[in-house]
VEXPAFI-654397 format. One record per residue (C-alpha): residue in three letters; chain; x, y, z. Coordinates in steps of 0.5 Angstrom, whole numbers. Example, Ala and Ser with C-alpha at 12.3 -4.5 7.8 and 13.67 -1.06 7.14 Angstrom:
BEGIN
<r aa="ala" ch="A" X="25" Y="-9" Z="16"/>
<r aa="ser" ch="A" X="27" Y="-2" Z="14"/>
//
This chain:
BEGIN
<r aa="met" ch="A" X="70" Y="-82" Z="50"/>
<r aa="gly" ch="A" X="64" Y="-78" Z="47"/>
<r aa="arg" ch="A" X="64" Y="-74" Z="41"/>
<r aa="asp" ch="A" X="63" Y="-66" Z="41"/>
<r aa="leu" ch="A" X="60" Y="-61" Z="36"/>
<r aa="asn" ch="A" X="66" Y="-61" Z="32"/>
<r aa="asp" ch="A" X="66" Y="-69" Z="31"/>
<r aa="ile" ch="A" X="59" Y="-68" Z="29"/>
<r aa="ala" ch="A" X="60" Y="-63" Z="24"/>
<r aa="val" ch="A" X="66" Y="-67" Z="21"/>
<r aa="glu" ch="A" X="62" Y="-73" Z="21"/>
<r aa="gly" ch="A" X="55" Y="-71" Z="20"/>
<r aa="gly" ch="A" X="56" Y="-64" Z="16"/>
<r aa="ala" ch="A" X="51" Y="-59" Z="17"/>
<r aa="asp" ch="A" X="44" Y="-64" Z="18"/>
<r aa="gly" ch="A" X="49" Y="-67" Z="23"/>
<r aa="met" ch="A" X="49" Y="-61" Z="27"/>
<r aa="arg" ch="A" X="42" Y="-59" Z="26"/>
<r aa="leu" ch="A" X="40" Y="-65" Z="29"/>
<r aa="ala" ch="A" X="44" Y="-65" Z="35"/>
<r aa="val" ch="A" X="42" Y="-58" Z="36"/>
<r aa="ala" ch="A" X="35" Y="-59" Z="35"/>
<r aa="asn" ch="A" X="36" Y="-66" Z="40"/>
<r aa="gly" ch="A" X="39" Y="-61" Z="45"/>
<r aa="arg" ch="A" X="46" Y="-64" Z="45"/>
<r aa="arg" ch="A" X="51" Y="-61" Z="50"/>
<r aa="ile" ch="A" X="57" Y="-58" Z="47"/>
<r aa="ala" ch="A" X="63" Y="-58" Z="50"/>
<r aa="lys" ch="A" X="67" Y="-53" Z="53"/>
<r aa="ala" ch="A" X="73" Y="-51" Z="49"/>
<r aa="ser" ch="A" X="77" Y="-53" Z="55"/>
<r aa="glu" ch="A" X="74" Y="-60" Z="54"/>
<r aa="arg" ch="A" X="75" Y="-60" Z="47"/>
<r aa="lys" ch="A" X="82" Y="-62" Z="42"/>
<r aa="leu" ch="A" X="80" Y="-59" Z="36"/>
<r aa="gln" ch="A" X="83" Y="-62" Z="30"/>
<r aa="pro" ch="A" X="86" Y="-58" Z="24"/>
<r aa="gly" ch="A" X="80" Y="-55" Z="20"/>
<r aa="his" ch="A" X="75" Y="-56" Z="26"/>
<r aa="ala" ch="A" X="74" Y="-49" Z="28"/>
<r aa="gln" ch="A" X="72" Y="-47" Z="21"/>
<r aa="val" ch="A" X="67" Y="-53" Z="20"/>
<r aa="leu" ch="A" X="64" Y="-50" Z="26"/>
<r aa="ala" ch="A" X="63" Y="-43" Z="25"/>
<r aa="asp" ch="A" X="61" Y="-45" Z="18"/>
<r aa="asp" ch="A" X="56" Y="-49" Z="21"/>
<r aa="leu" ch="A" X="53" Y="-44" Z="26"/>
<r aa="pro" ch="A" X="45" Y="-44" Z="26"/>
<r aa="leu" ch="A" X="46" Y="-36" Z="26"/>
<r aa="asn" ch="A" X="50" Y="-32" Z="22"/>
<r aa="val" ch="A" X="56" Y="-30" Z="27"/>
<r aa="thr" ch="A" X="62" Y="-25" Z="26"/>
<r aa="phe" ch="A" X="67" Y="-24" Z="30"/>
<r aa="ala" ch="A" X="70" Y="-16" Z="32"/>
<r aa="asp" ch="A" X="77" Y="-18" Z="30"/>
<r aa="glu" ch="A" X="75" Y="-20" Z="23"/>
<r aa="leu" ch="A" X="72" Y="-14" Z="21"/>
<r aa="pro" ch="A" X="76" Y="-10" Z="16"/>
<r aa="gly" ch="A" X="79" Y="-4" Z="17"/>
<r aa="glu" ch="A" X="77" Y="0" Z="12"/>
<r aa="phe" ch="A" X="69" Y="3" Z="14"/>
<r aa="thr" ch="A" X="64" Y="2" Z="9"/>
<r aa="pro" ch="A" X="59" Y="8" Z="10"/>
<r aa="pro" ch="A" X="51" Y="7" Z="9"/>
<r aa="asp" ch="A" X="49" Y="6" Z="1"/>
<r aa="glu" ch="A" X="44" Y="12" Z="1"/>
<r aa="leu" ch="A" X="38" Y="12" Z="-3"/>
<r aa="val" ch="A" X="37" Y="20" Z="-2"/>
<r aa="gln" ch="A" X="43" Y="23" Z="1"/>
<r aa="gly" ch="A" X="43" Y="24" Z="8"/>
<r aa="leu" ch="A" X="35" Y="21" Z="9"/>
<r aa="leu" ch="A" X="34" Y="14" Z="6"/>
<r aa="thr" ch="A" X="39" Y="8" Z="6"/>
<r aa="val" ch="A" X="38" Y="2" Z="0"/>
<r aa="gly" ch="A" X="34" Y="-4" Z="3"/>
<r aa="gly" ch="A" X="32" Y="0" Z="9"/>
<r aa="gly" ch="A" X="25" Y="2" Z="11"/>
<r aa="ser" ch="A" X="22" Y="9" Z="14"/>
<r aa="val" ch="A" X="16" Y="12" Z="17"/>
<r aa="leu" ch="A" X="13" Y="19" Z="14"/>
<r aa="tyr" ch="A" X="8" Y="22" Z="18"/>
<r aa="gly" ch="A" X="3" Y="28" Z="20"/>
<r aa="asp" ch="A" X="-3" Y="30" Z="20"/>
<r aa="ser" ch="A" X="-9" Y="30" Z="14"/>
<r aa="asn" ch="A" X="-8" Y="35" Z="9"/>
<r aa="ser" ch="A" X="-1" Y="37" Z="11"/>
<r aa="gly" ch="A" X="2" Y="36" Z="5"/>
<r aa="lys" ch="A" X="5" Y="29" Z="6"/>
<r aa="thr" ch="A" X="3" Y="25" Z="0"/>
<r aa="phe" ch="A" X="5" Y="31" Z="-4"/>
<r aa="leu" ch="A" X="12" Y="31" Z="-1"/>
<r aa="val" ch="A" X="12" Y="24" Z="-2"/>
<r aa="ile" ch="A" X="10" Y="23" Z="-9"/>
<r aa="asp" ch="A" X="15" Y="29" Z="-10"/>
<r aa="leu" ch="A" X="21" Y="26" Z="-7"/>
<r aa="ala" ch="A" X="19" Y="19" Z="-11"/>
<r aa="ala" ch="A" X="19" Y="22" Z="-18"/>
<r aa="ala" ch="A" X="26" Y="25" Z="-17"/>
<r aa="val" ch="A" X="28" Y="18" Z="-15"/>
<r aa="ala" ch="A" X="25" Y="15" Z="-21"/>
<r aa="arg" ch="A" X="28" Y="20" Z="-26"/>
<r aa="gly" ch="A" X="35" Y="21" Z="-22"/>
<r aa="val" ch="A" X="35" Y="28" Z="-20"/>
<r aa="glu" ch="A" X="37" Y="31" Z="-14"/>
<r aa="trp" ch="A" X="31" Y="33" Z="-9"/>
<r aa="met" ch="A" X="31" Y="39" Z="-4"/>
<r aa="gly" ch="A" X="38" Y="40" Z="-5"/>
<r aa="lys" ch="A" X="40" Y="32" Z="-4"/>
<r aa="arg" ch="A" X="42" Y="27" Z="-9"/>
<r aa="thr" ch="A" X="38" Y="21" Z="-11"/>
<r aa="glu" ch="A" X="40" Y="14" Z="-13"/>
<r aa="pro" ch="A" X="36" Y="12" Z="-20"/>
<r aa="gly" ch="A" X="31" Y="6" Z="-20"/>
<r aa="met" ch="A" X="25" Y="5" Z="-21"/>
<r aa="val" ch="A" X="19" Y="6" Z="-16"/>
<r aa="val" ch="A" X="13" Y="2" Z="-14"/>
<r aa="tyr" ch="A" X="8" Y="6" Z="-10"/>
<r aa="leu" ch="A" X="2" Y="2" Z="-7"/>
<r aa="ala" ch="A" X="-4" Y="7" Z="-8"/>
<r aa="ala" ch="A" X="-8" Y="3" Z="-3"/>
<r aa="glu" ch="A" X="-12" Y="9" Z="0"/>
<r aa="ser" ch="A" X="-13" Y="13" Z="-6"/>
<r aa="pro" ch="A" X="-10" Y="11" Z="-14"/>
<r aa="ala" ch="A" X="-14" Y="17" Z="-17"/>
<r aa="ser" ch="A" X="-11" Y="22" Z="-12"/>
<r aa="val" ch="A" X="-4" Y="19" Z="-14"/>
<r aa="arg" ch="A" X="-5" Y="19" Z="-21"/>
<r aa="cys" ch="A" X="-8" Y="26" Z="-21"/>
<r aa="arg" ch="A" X="-2" Y="29" Z="-17"/>
<r aa="leu" ch="A" X="3" Y="25" Z="-22"/>
<r aa="gln" ch="A" X="0" Y="29" Z="-28"/>
<r aa="ala" ch="A" X="1" Y="35" Z="-24"/>
<r aa="tyr" ch="A" X="8" Y="34" Z="-23"/>
<r aa="gln" ch="A" X="9" Y="32" Z="-30"/>
<r aa="arg" ch="A" X="6" Y="38" Z="-33"/>
<r aa="his" ch="A" X="9" Y="43" Z="-28"/>
<r aa="his" ch="A" X="16" Y="41" Z="-29"/>
<r aa="gly" ch="A" X="15" Y="39" Z="-37"/>
<r aa="val" ch="A" X="17" Y="32" Z="-36"/>
<r aa="arg" ch="A" X="15" Y="25" Z="-37"/>
<r aa="val" ch="A" X="17" Y="21" Z="-31"/>
<r aa="pro" ch="A" X="20" Y="14" Z="-32"/>
<r aa="asn" ch="A" X="20" Y="8" Z="-28"/>
<r aa="phe" ch="A" X="14" Y="10" Z="-23"/>
<r aa="ala" ch="A" X="9" Y="5" Z="-23"/>
<r aa="val" ch="A" X="2" Y="6" Z="-19"/>
<r aa="val" ch="A" X="-1" Y="0" Z="-16"/>
<r aa="gln" ch="A" X="-8" Y="0" Z="-16"/>
<r aa="asn" ch="A" X="-10" Y="-5" Z="-11"/>
<r aa="pro" ch="A" X="-12" Y="-5" Z="-4"/>
<r aa="leu" ch="A" X="-7" Y="-9" Z="0"/>
<r aa="asn" ch="A" X="-7" Y="-12" Z="7"/>
<r aa="leu" ch="A" X="0" Y="-13" Z="11"/>
<r aa="phe" ch="A" X="-5" Y="-16" Z="17"/>
<r aa="glu" ch="A" X="-10" Y="-21" Z="15"/>
<r aa="asn" ch="A" X="-4" Y="-26" Z="12"/>
<r aa="asp" ch="A" X="1" Y="-27" Z="7"/>
<r aa="ala" ch="A" X="-2" Y="-27" Z="0"/>
<r aa="asp" ch="A" X="-1" Y="-19" Z="-1"/>
<r aa="thr" ch="A" X="6" Y="-19" Z="2"/>
<r aa="ser" ch="A" X="7" Y="-25" Z="-4"/>
<r aa="ala" ch="A" X="3" Y="-21" Z="-9"/>
<r aa="ile" ch="A" X="8" Y="-15" Z="-7"/>
<r aa="ile" ch="A" X="14" Y="-18" Z="-8"/>
<r aa="ala" ch="A" X="12" Y="-22" Z="-14"/>
<r aa="thr" ch="A" X="10" Y="-15" Z="-18"/>
<r aa="val" ch="A" X="17" Y="-12" Z="-17"/>
<r aa="gln" ch="A" X="20" Y="-18" Z="-19"/>
<r aa="arg" ch="A" X="16" Y="-18" Z="-25"/>
<r aa="leu" ch="A" X="16" Y="-11" Z="-26"/>
<r aa="glu" ch="A" X="23" Y="-11" Z="-25"/>
<r aa="ala" ch="A" X="24" Y="-17" Z="-31"/>
<r aa="gln" ch="A" X="21" Y="-13" Z="-36"/>
<r aa="arg" ch="A" X="23" Y="-6" Z="-35"/>
<r aa="gly" ch="A" X="31" Y="-8" Z="-34"/>
<r aa="gln" ch="A" X="31" Y="-3" Z="-28"/>
<r aa="lys" ch="A" X="32" Y="-5" Z="-20"/>
<r aa="val" ch="A" X="26" Y="-2" Z="-16"/>
<r aa="gln" ch="A" X="30" Y="2" Z="-11"/>
<r aa="leu" ch="A" X="24" Y="5" Z="-7"/>
<r aa="ile" ch="A" X="17" Y="2" Z="-5"/>
<r aa="val" ch="A" X="11" Y="7" Z="-2"/>
<r aa="gly" ch="A" X="6" Y="5" Z="2"/>
<r aa="asp" ch="A" X="0" Y="9" Z="2"/>
<r aa="thr" ch="A" X="-2" Y="9" Z="8"/>
<r aa="leu" ch="A" X="0" Y="4" Z="14"/>
<r aa="ala" ch="A" X="-7" Y="5" Z="16"/>
<r aa="arg" ch="A" X="-10" Y="2" Z="9"/>
<r aa="leu" ch="A" X="-5" Y="-3" Z="9"/>
<r aa="ser" ch="A" X="-6" Y="-5" Z="16"/>
<r aa="ala" ch="A" X="-14" Y="-6" Z="16"/>
<r aa="gly" ch="A" X="-17" Y="-10" Z="21"/>
<r aa="ala" ch="A" X="-11" Y="-9" Z="26"/>
<r aa="asn" ch="A" X="-11" Y="-6" Z="33"/>
<r aa="glu" ch="A" X="-6" Y="0" Z="31"/>
<r aa="asn" ch="A" X="-4" Y="1" Z="38"/>
<r aa="ala" ch="A" X="-4" Y="-7" Z="40"/>
<r aa="gly" ch="A" X="4" Y="-9" Z="39"/>
<r aa="gln" ch="A" X="1" Y="-16" Z="37"/>
<r aa="asp" ch="A" X="-2" Y="-14" Z="31"/>
<r aa="met" ch="A" X="2" Y="-9" Z="29"/>
<r aa="ser" ch="A" X="8" Y="-13" Z="30"/>
<r aa="arg" ch="A" X="5" Y="-18" Z="24"/>
<r aa="val" ch="A" X="5" Y="-12" Z="19"/>
<r aa="ile" ch="A" X="12" Y="-10" Z="21"/>
<r aa="glu" ch="A" X="14" Y="-17" Z="20"/>
<r aa="arg" ch="A" X="11" Y="-18" Z="13"/>
<r aa="phe" ch="A" X="14" Y="-10" Z="12"/>
<r aa="asp" ch="A" X="21" Y="-12" Z="13"/>
<r aa="arg" ch="A" X="20" Y="-18" Z="9"/>
<r aa="ile" ch="A" X="18" Y="-14" Z="3"/>
<r aa="arg" ch="A" X="24" Y="-10" Z="3"/>
<r aa="thr" ch="A" X="29" Y="-15" Z="5"/>
<r aa="glu" ch="A" X="26" Y="-20" Z="-1"/>
<r aa="cys" ch="A" X="26" Y="-14" Z="-5"/>
<r aa="asn" ch="A" X="32" Y="-11" Z="-3"/>
<r aa="ala" ch="A" X="29" Y="-4" Z="-4"/>
<r aa="his" ch="A" X="27" Y="1" Z="1"/>
<r aa="phe" ch="A" X="20" Y="1" Z="4"/>
<r aa="met" ch="A" X="17" Y="8" Z="6"/>
<r aa="leu" ch="A" X="11" Y="8" Z="10"/>
<r aa="ile" ch="A" X="6" Y="14" Z="9"/>
<r aa="his" ch="A" X="2" Y="14" Z="17"/>
<r aa="his" ch="A" X="-2" Y="19" Z="21"/>
<r aa="ser" ch="A" X="0" Y="24" Z="27"/>
<r aa="gly" ch="A" X="-3" Y="22" Z="34"/>
<r aa="lys" ch="A" X="-9" Y="26" Z="37"/>
<r aa="asn" ch="A" X="-3" Y="29" Z="41"/>
<r aa="ala" ch="A" X="2" Y="32" Z="35"/>
<r aa="ala" ch="A" X="8" Y="32" Z="41"/>
<r aa="ser" ch="A" X="7" Y="25" Z="41"/>
<r aa="gly" ch="A" X="9" Y="23" Z="35"/>
<r aa="ser" ch="A" X="6" Y="18" Z="30"/>
<r aa="arg" ch="A" X="-1" Y="15" Z="31"/>
<r aa="gly" ch="A" X="-1" Y="7" Z="35"/>
<r aa="trp" ch="A" X="4" Y="3" Z="37"/>
<r aa="ser" ch="A" X="11" Y="6" Z="39"/>
<r aa="gly" ch="A" X="14" Y="-1" Z="36"/>
<r aa="val" ch="A" X="13" Y="2" Z="28"/>
<r aa="arg" ch="A" X="18" Y="7" Z="30"/>
<r aa="ala" ch="A" X="23" Y="3" Z="33"/>
<r aa="ala" ch="A" X="23" Y="-2" Z="27"/>
<r aa="val" ch="A" X="24" Y="4" Z="22"/>
<r aa="asp" ch="A" X="31" Y="6" Z="20"/>
<r aa="ala" ch="A" X="29" Y="13" Z="19"/>
<r aa="glu" ch="A" X="22" Y="17" Z="21"/>
<r aa="ile" ch="A" X="20" Y="24" Z="18"/>
<r aa="glu" ch="A" X="15" Y="28" Z="21"/>
<r aa="ile" ch="A" X="11" Y="33" Z="16"/>
<r aa="thr" ch="A" X="8" Y="40" Z="20"/>
<r aa="asp" ch="A" X="4" Y="45" Z="17"/>
<r aa="ser" ch="A" X="4" Y="51" Z="21"/>
<r aa="pro" ch="A" X="2" Y="59" Z="20"/>
<r aa="thr" ch="A" X="9" Y="60" Z="18"/>
<r aa="gly" ch="A" X="10" Y="54" Z="13"/>
<r aa="arg" ch="A" X="11" Y="47" Z="12"/>
<r aa="cys" ch="A" X="16" Y="42" Z="14"/>
<r aa="ala" ch="A" X="19" Y="36" Z="14"/>
<r aa="glu" ch="A" X="24" Y="34" Z="20"/>
<r aa="ile" ch="A" X="28" Y="28" Z="21"/>
<r aa="thr" ch="A" X="26" Y="26" Z="27"/>
<r aa="lys" ch="A" X="30" Y="19" Z="27"/>
<r aa="val" ch="A" X="36" Y="17" Z="23"/>
<r aa="arg" ch="A" X="41" Y="11" Z="23"/>
<r aa="asp" ch="A" X="48" Y="12" Z="22"/>
<r aa="leu" ch="A" X="47" Y="18" Z="17"/>
<r aa="gly" ch="A" X="48" Y="24" Z="23"/>
<r aa="thr" ch="A" X="42" Y="28" Z="20"/>
<r aa="lys" ch="A" X="37" Y="28" Z="25"/>
<r aa="gly" ch="A" X="34" Y="35" Z="27"/>
<r aa="glu" ch="A" X="35" Y="37" Z="20"/>
<r aa="arg" ch="A" X="28" Y="41" Z="17"/>
<r aa="ile" ch="A" X="26" Y="42" Z="10"/>
<r aa="gly" ch="A" X="22" Y="47" Z="8"/>
<r aa="phe" ch="A" X="17" Y="46" Z="3"/>
<r aa="arg" ch="A" X="10" Y="50" Z="0"/>
<r aa="leu" ch="A" X="5" Y="47" Z="-4"/>
<r aa="asp" ch="A" X="3" Y="51" Z="-11"/>
<r aa="val" ch="A" X="-3" Y="50" Z="-15"/>
<r aa="val" ch="A" X="-3" Y="48" Z="-22"/>
<r aa="glu" ch="A" X="-9" Y="48" Z="-26"/>
<r aa="leu" ch="A" X="-11" Y="41" Z="-30"/>
<r aa="gly" ch="A" X="-17" Y="43" Z="-34"/>
<r aa="leu" ch="A" X="-24" Y="44" Z="-32"/>
<r aa="thr" ch="A" X="-30" Y="39" Z="-28"/>
<r aa="lys" ch="A" X="-36" Y="38" Z="-32"/>
<r aa="trp" ch="A" X="-40" Y="44" Z="-29"/>
<r aa="gly" ch="A" X="-34" Y="48" Z="-32"/>
<r aa="ala" ch="A" X="-30" Y="50" Z="-26"/>
<r aa="pro" ch="A" X="-22" Y="49" Z="-26"/>
<r aa="ala" ch="A" X="-20" Y="42" Z="-23"/>
<r aa="thr" ch="A" X="-14" Y="44" Z="-19"/>
<r aa="thr" ch="A" X="-9" Y="40" Z="-15"/>
<r aa="cys" ch="A" X="-1" Y="42" Z="-12"/>
<r aa="val" ch="A" X="6" Y="41" Z="-14"/>
<r aa="val" ch="A" X="11" Y="41" Z="-8"/>
<r aa="ala" ch="A" X="16" Y="47" Z="-9"/>
<r aa="pro" ch="A" X="22" Y="48" Z="-4"/>
<r aa="glu" ch="A" X="22" Y="53" Z="1"/>
<r aa="ser" ch="A" X="26" Y="55" Z="7"/>
<r aa="ala" ch="A" X="24" Y="51" Z="14"/>
<r aa="pro" ch="A" X="20" Y="55" Z="18"/>
<r aa="val" ch="A" X="23" Y="57" Z="25"/>
<r aa="arg" ch="A" X="21" Y="52" Z="30"/>
<r aa="ala" ch="A" X="17" Y="54" Z="37"/>
<r aa="val" ch="A" X="21" Y="54" Z="44"/>
<r aa="thr" ch="A" X="17" Y="53" Z="50"/>
<r aa="gly" ch="A" X="11" Y="54" Z="46"/>
<r aa="lys" ch="A" X="13" Y="61" Z="43"/>
<r aa="lys" ch="A" X="15" Y="63" Z="36"/>
<r aa="leu" ch="A" X="23" Y="65" Z="35"/>
<r aa="gly" ch="A" X="24" Y="72" Z="35"/>
<r aa="ala" ch="A" X="26" Y="76" Z="28"/>
<r aa="val" ch="A" X="33" Y="76" Z="32"/>
<r aa="glu" ch="A" X="33" Y="68" Z="32"/>
<r aa="gly" ch="A" X="30" Y="68" Z="25"/>
<r aa="ala" ch="A" X="35" Y="72" Z="21"/>
<r aa="val" ch="A" X="41" Y="68" Z="26"/>
<r aa="leu" ch="A" X="39" Y="62" Z="23"/>
<r aa="glu" ch="A" X="37" Y="64" Z="16"/>
<r aa="phe" ch="A" X="45" Y="66" Z="16"/>
<r aa="leu" ch="A" X="48" Y="60" Z="19"/>
<r aa="arg" ch="A" X="43" Y="56" Z="14"/>
<r aa="gly" ch="A" X="46" Y="59" Z="8"/>
<r aa="arg" ch="A" X="53" Y="59" Z="10"/>
<r aa="gly" ch="A" X="53" Y="52" Z="10"/>
<r aa="thr" ch="A" X="59" Y="52" Z="14"/>
<r aa="gly" ch="A" X="60" Y="53" Z="22"/>
<r aa="ala" ch="A" X="63" Y="59" Z="25"/>
<r aa="lys" ch="A" X="65" Y="62" Z="31"/>
<r aa="lys" ch="A" X="60" Y="66" Z="35"/>
<r aa="ala" ch="A" X="64" Y="72" Z="35"/>
<r aa="glu" ch="A" X="64" Y="72" Z="27"/>
<r aa="val" ch="A" X="56" Y="71" Z="27"/>
<r aa="val" ch="A" X="56" Y="78" Z="32"/>
<r aa="lys" ch="A" X="60" Y="81" Z="28"/>
<r aa="his" ch="A" X="56" Y="79" Z="21"/>
<r aa="phe" ch="A" X="50" Y="83" Z="25"/>
<r aa="glu" ch="A" X="53" Y="89" Z="27"/>
<r aa="gly" ch="A" X="49" Y="95" Z="26"/>
<r aa="arg" ch="A" X="43" Y="91" Z="25"/>
<r aa="tyr" ch="A" X="42" Y="88" Z="32"/>
<r aa="thr" ch="A" X="46" Y="89" Z="38"/>
<r aa="arg" ch="A" X="51" Y="84" Z="40"/>
<r aa="gly" ch="A" X="48" Y="82" Z="46"/>
<r aa="ser" ch="A" X="41" Y="80" Z="43"/>
<r aa="val" ch="A" X="45" Y="76" Z="38"/>
<r aa="tyr" ch="A" X="49" Y="72" Z="43"/>
<r aa="arg" ch="A" X="42" Y="71" Z="46"/>
<r aa="ala" ch="A" X="39" Y="69" Z="40"/>
<r aa="leu" ch="A" X="45" Y="63" Z="39"/>
<r aa="gln" ch="A" X="44" Y="61" Z="45"/>
<r aa="thr" ch="A" X="36" Y="60" Z="44"/>
<r aa="leu" ch="A" X="37" Y="56" Z="38"/>
<r aa="ala" ch="A" X="42" Y="52" Z="41"/>
<r aa="asp" ch="A" X="37" Y="51" Z="47"/>
<r aa="ala" ch="A" X="32" Y="49" Z="42"/>
<r aa="glu" ch="A" X="37" Y="45" Z="38"/>
<r aa="glu" ch="A" X="36" Y="49" Z="31"/>
<r aa="ile" ch="A" X="43" Y="50" Z="31"/>
<r aa="his" ch="A" X="49" Y="46" Z="34"/>
<r aa="glu" ch="A" X="54" Y="48" Z="38"/>
<r aa="thr" ch="A" X="61" Y="45" Z="39"/>
<r aa="ala" ch="A" X="67" Y="48" Z="42"/>
<r aa="gly" ch="A" X="65" Y="55" Z="41"/>
<r aa="ile" ch="A" X="63" Y="54" Z="33"/>
<r aa="val" ch="A" X="56" Y="54" Z="31"/>
<r aa="ala" ch="A" X="52" Y="51" Z="25"/>
<r aa="phe" ch="A" X="46" Y="49" Z="22"/>
<r aa="pro" ch="A" X="44" Y="42" Z="23"/>
<r aa="gly" ch="A" X="47" Y="38" Z="16"/>
<r aa="gly" ch="A" X="53" Y="43" Z="16"/>
<r aa="arg" ch="A" X="60" Y="42" Z="17"/>
<r aa="pro" ch="A" X="63" Y="45" Z="23"/>
//
């Protein structure tokens, strides 16, 4: 009488199981097997892949562990992208410094921890901007490490292993957990790869995943927009699919904005964070001219264009009212708020325009700014 996989598991343990699977041994159907006590558990424990069953899940839901409230998760991955000179690096440094300090960022709470910034593109610029941040805020930012080497996640595993080892040794030296790794930029970290080719970029993403997994840290990549801004970030679409969050940085005549264009499990897709860049003077050049850079300051998010046109004054006023309110409101309440300033019809039309543009959410006659409570 032949033996099934349960018998092999009991007799040969995990090694016997792996050998049987590798040799293509047939697994008997459940109807053909007579399980002995304990066989089912042995079989489950020795499955080649990690399996869980729906009916074994706990009744209580465990929410995602957030690094930055409503934006980044602990151990996750993200891409922040925008055009050159849109302010993306300034914004990321501002966010990363908030994590290193354990302070709120743009009204969002942060989980404090060490930051490792892979300044593969321009270490000097990162150092300069950190000096400006510290001077402007009157603080010294602790636990913010800037890696100044050129790095490549495409050619081989050498730099990937070096990043992981550096993170682990910094944690041991400082007694602090690294919570955030920033890669500036994806193009520099994947030099030699064809950004549009899946066979190239999948190797980069595989090493990106290895770093964040082995370090148990969030890995944020700074990236560039494509030639057609409406098409999103530059290169292979699989990069977007691989990350938990995607943030688009735009700079328009009405202001700068960070928009959450993708997020898993946090429900904040579509949220827009306005910011501006304030000039900070750091000293004088060798020619005696002011040496300046910028720091990030919060600002109201600019109104998004709809069908190629900017939203009007009524739409902007309604949007600001709902943003400041923080909770949802009935349409009639919004109309009443603007009595004497705008006509009833213009407010109702503005609400419809904003809902069509996904600037606000509408549910059962209740309208709310994205991220607000209904």
